[in-house]
Every structure is written in structure tokens, then in C-alpha cells.
N, C-alpha and C positions, 0 to 999 in steps of 0.2 A: 179415227181408232175405235174399234170395238172394245167395250169394257168388259172387265171381269167381275162377276159378283160371286162370292163365296159364301153360302150359309152354312155356319157352324152351329149346330143344333146342341152340341154339348151332350149333357145327361139328359135328353128331353126329346120328345114328350114322354109321359109317364106310360101310354101304351103305343102298341102299332096300329091301333084303330085311330088315335088321335093324330099320329103321323102321317096316315093316309088321308085323313081329313085335311090337314093342314096341306099336303101335297095337291090333293084335289081342287082345294080353294085357289091355290095360286095357278093350278093348270086353268081354271076356269075365268079366272079375272085378269091375269097378268098381259094377255095379248101376245103378241109376237114381239118379244124383248129382242132388242138388235144389239146382242153381245154374247158372251159366255157366262151361263149359270151353272155353279157347281153346288150340289146338295150333299152336305157331310153329315149324315144321321148317325146315333149310335151303333156299333158293331152289329147288335143284336137285330137291327132293322135294314141292314145293308142288303140283303138279297131281295127281301120284300119290297123295298123302295127302289131297287134297281129294277125289279120286273115291271113295277107301277109306271117307272119311267120311260120304259120301252113302249108303253101303250097309250102314252099321253101325248098331248101336242106340244108338251115340254120337251119333248126328246130331240126335236130338232135344233135347240140350243142349249141342252143340258147335259152334264156330266154326273156320275155317281163319285163321290170323294169319301175317303176316310179320315177320321180324326186323330190318328196316331197310327204306328207301326212298331214292330220289335224291332231291337237292335240286333237281332240274328235270323237266319232263315229257318232254324228248326232247331229241336233239342229240348232241353229242360229250362224253360222258360214260362213258369206256371202263371197263367192268366195273358198271355201275350198272344198278338196276332201277327202272324208274319205278312211281309209284301206280296209272297206269292199265294197265300191264302186270300188276301184282299182282291189280288187281281183276278183269282178265279171267281169272286163273288160280283165281278163288274166294276170295281173300283179303278178309274183312270186318274185320280188325283189323290195325294195323301197330305194332311197337315202334319208338318214336322217341326217340334221344338216351340209349340205354343207356350205362352209365357203362364198358362195355368199349370202347365207341366212342369215347367222351368222352376217356378217360385212356390208353387204349393206342394207339388210332389218330391221336388229336389233334384230333378234330371239336369245333369250338368251338360256344357256344352260338349264334351265328349262322347255322351251317350247320345245326344242329338246328332253329332257326326256321325256315329254307326247307323243310326235310324235313316238319315239322310243317303248313306252308303246302299243300305239294302232297299231303299225305295227305288233309287236309280237303276239298281242292278236288275229290278222286275221290270224296267221301262215303265214306270210310272211317273207321273209329273208331281215333284216336290213343290209344295206351299211352305217355304222355310219362314218361319216366324223369328225376327229378331226385335229386341228391343230392351231398354234398361228398365229397372223396377222403380228407381227414384228419379224424379224430374229435377235434376240439379246440373251444375257445370260440369261434372265429370262425365255426362252422358257420352259426348264423342268418343273420349277414350275407352270407354265401355263398349261402345259399339264396335269400334276398331277390333278390340281383342275377341269380342264374341264372334265377329264375322271371320276373323283369321282361325279361330279354332274350330268353329261350326263347318266351314269348308275345307278344311286341313284335309290334305291327300286327293281332292278332286281335281279332274282335268278341265282345262277352259272348256271342252266340248261338253262336259257333264255340268258345269255351273251355268252354261248358257242354256240349259233345258229347266232351270229352275225358276220358279216365282218367288220373290222375297215380299213376305209381309212386314213392315214395320208396324210393330204392335207393343207400344210399351205397356208395361203392367199396369202402372197407374192409370192408365186411360180404360181398361178393360171394364166393361159393364159390371162383370161380376163383383167388382170392387165396391165398397159401400160408399165410397164418396169420390167415385170415379168420373172424370169429364174429359170431353175429347180434347186431343190436340188440335193446335190450328194447323191449317193446310200448310202454312209458311212454315211453322215449326217442324211439321212433319217432312217438308221438302228437305229441310236443312239436314235432318236425320238421315233421309234416303239418298241425299248427295254423299253423305259421310261414308254409308254403307256403300255405295257405287264405287267411290274413290279408294275405299280399302280393298274393294275385289280387284280394281285396275292395278293399284300398287303391289298387291301382296300376290296376286294370281294372274295379272294381265288379263283378267277375264270379265266380262259382263254378264248379267242376268236376263232372263227372257221378258221381265217385267217386274214392276214394283206396285205393290199394294199398300193400302192402308188399313188398320183395324185398330178398333178402340172406341166403343161407345158410338158407332156409326147407326144413325137413324134417319129419318126422312128430312129432318130438321138440317142436317150437316151434309149428306151425302153428295150433294151437288157441288158442295165447297171444295170437297176432295176430288170427284170425278171429272170436274172441270179443268183440272189441271193436267197437262199434256204429258207431264213426267210421272203421273200416277195412272197406272193401268186399271185399276179397280180396288175393290174395298172387300175386305173380310167381314161380315156381319155375324155378330153372336147373337145377344138377346133380342135384338129387333127381328131377326129372322123367324122368331117363333110367334111374333104377333103378325097375323095374317093380313091384317090391312096395312099394317106399317110396312112390311115386307114388300107387297104389292108396289106400294107407292115408290120404294127405293128401287125397284125394278124398272119403273117407268121413268124415274128420273135417270136412271142408267142408259135409257134409250133415246134420251134427249140428244 
């Protein structure tokens, strides 16, 4: 099964020139990645990176993605960018409910649900992030509730078009003392989410990813699992050498 690798650049790099240099390096050194690569730059770089992707060798297996979207299509939403706007810029994927938006900015499951619905309404593929803040015994109960609220009101067909990234906040690389989850523990969480979708909505997702301090030292541990369709890469996607290593691991 071809693996999916999603590069979430977050609020990086500092300039468009640096972003283009990073993409050019990947283009020149990654070879023919045997999977799907999704590049998610900051909003302000979307159009330029999308244009560059079309003329690069990466175009054979790479799609443009956005890191977030608005919970509405238009109107008085200062600072927001709608799914319709993202689609016009060439985005095909949208990260919805990333842990940094949930836990640092305070976005609720209900807001994530609205963002998910607008993403799907614009025929964009949603990468829905789910995960607990604290690694403890209550994690499964938390995931069940988070899954139920995040996907509330969606049809079986809509859910089947979503990718779900299990992304526990405690494991995300932006946290000072973060450490990646183990593949076995991540699979337990993914199975919990899968069972919740089945019991609550009689639905299944298009695939499950893992996100949280993914780098070249652990990528193969997650990608080798049949139940894990790919990885969501944060900080390591900005290290050009490191990210190319991850792509090559994903091609094995």
C-alpha cells in the first residue's frame, strides 16, 4: 500500500525564498517517492508553492495542502481563509483540528466540526487531527468523545473521504519535553477511534495517519504498520536532509 506523508510547515520558513529553497532541495534529492506527498505551507506561500509544484518533478506524486480553514464560507471572519479560497489557490488537502489549534488557541471540537464540514463542502480532502492532551488512563474515553463531536452530523460517505491523523498533543514536536508515541500505543488509539466511528456512525475513514515528533529515526516503525496509512510530519519536514530520509523510508 502506498504511504501518505504530509509535511506541515506550520509558521515556517521565514521567507518565501527559504520555502522555495526547501522545496527545490526535496525535488532534486528525494527521487521518485512511491506514495503521496502533501506539502502544507503557511497561507501566504500557498499560491507560490503551488505554482512551483506544478513545474517540478514532485508534481507526479505531490499535492498542495493548507494548515487550517475557516468555520464558515464567507462573511465577518477577520483573519480567516475559507475553503473556497483555498481551493482556488490550488489546495486539495486541509489539516483540520490540529492539536496546536485545539490546545494553544482554544478551538473546540464544535469549531473543528464546522471547519470539517466546510472543507468537505468544497470537495477538499480533510486531514482530521484527533488526540489527547495528557497521556493517561482517560485517553480512550477522551478520544471517543472527541471523535463523536468532531464528526457529528456527517454522513457515512463524508466520513469515508476523510483521513484521520492520531496526533496526541503531548507528543507534538513543538512541546518542550515531547516524545513520540510508540507504534503499539498509537495503534491502540487508532483502533479506539476506528471503533468509535463504527459504533457511533457506522462509518470508516479513508485512512489513519500518525503525527507527533515523527523523524527519520522512528518513521519506519509507524509506516511499517499495515493499519497506519502514513505520517503527519511537523518539525522534521523543515529539516531538508531529515525530510528526504523520511520520504525514502516511505518508499520502501
